[in-house]
Steps between C-alpha positions, in 0.01 A plus 500: 500500500844642576706181547807684626296680766343168605846349541628799697202485736543125554872541557428744782209306650430150367210460745289777351157368403392457139208729584736781603724434199199524269405837649855632468537374143144592396406152380306195623617254765475227236743688276742535791476130587557399138793740456671375818445138395658572160792688656570203730465252214743697281755523783487878534369464856742256665363490856292675763706541818478652844797687642565366850706687759662188646717698739192662654364149552821406682654296219861601452691449179787645301475649154813505285580621151774296337680638196628218282769502230432236241673351199199472269417164345548474123137478386302599806699798632377574852158336452582150622658619826230764548224240464676260739537771759137611456386145580671510842250565782732745680532719191251786473643676192757438228598773254759536225670831577745740343834587655777294652269210599264317267218386728345627820325244718276595792458231761316468828645270763450428870845634593843606370627142518227386260602778257862390533405140428301607194797696362778253587324169437238578236610804302881525503573136401319539166753494217356812333520710820834682525432739791232613745449807716238487774311799644288453813190714546513683833164680482218518247296812435313384189465163332292391202328838490402483868631771733588320821470796737190536714427839345182393320142567605389293796849353540472314169803482271493752218477354150663723243419500133 
């Protein structure tokens, strides 16, 4: 069984049936079930998620990317701060980046004030944080591999590979 192909298929559609996967991968459903179980157990598959268009549902929120300059800790570098930020429920992504800033943090909040509070009361006061630069998302066209336009068949969002 082509494990990489299995992972690519699941990444694009985690709801595909084991029966359909078995046909696509030319193996038995049992082999597919076992492979998926092992991939979850080993931590290669982290989660199965649905992408929700909250705005279409009427839920409004703000997405912001915050660039963060950091004085790295002696033994842990950026890891300790990165892990702390990742544990925050507002944070969707944390990445160590190249360039003028060291980390980029993506957060989702109910409004600009909540983003401001996150930056000024949670992020900026940390001793290792020396500067921040916040970018607000004005419009999304694609997120997490999902094209957000209504250009797909039957009005469904287009999933790109």
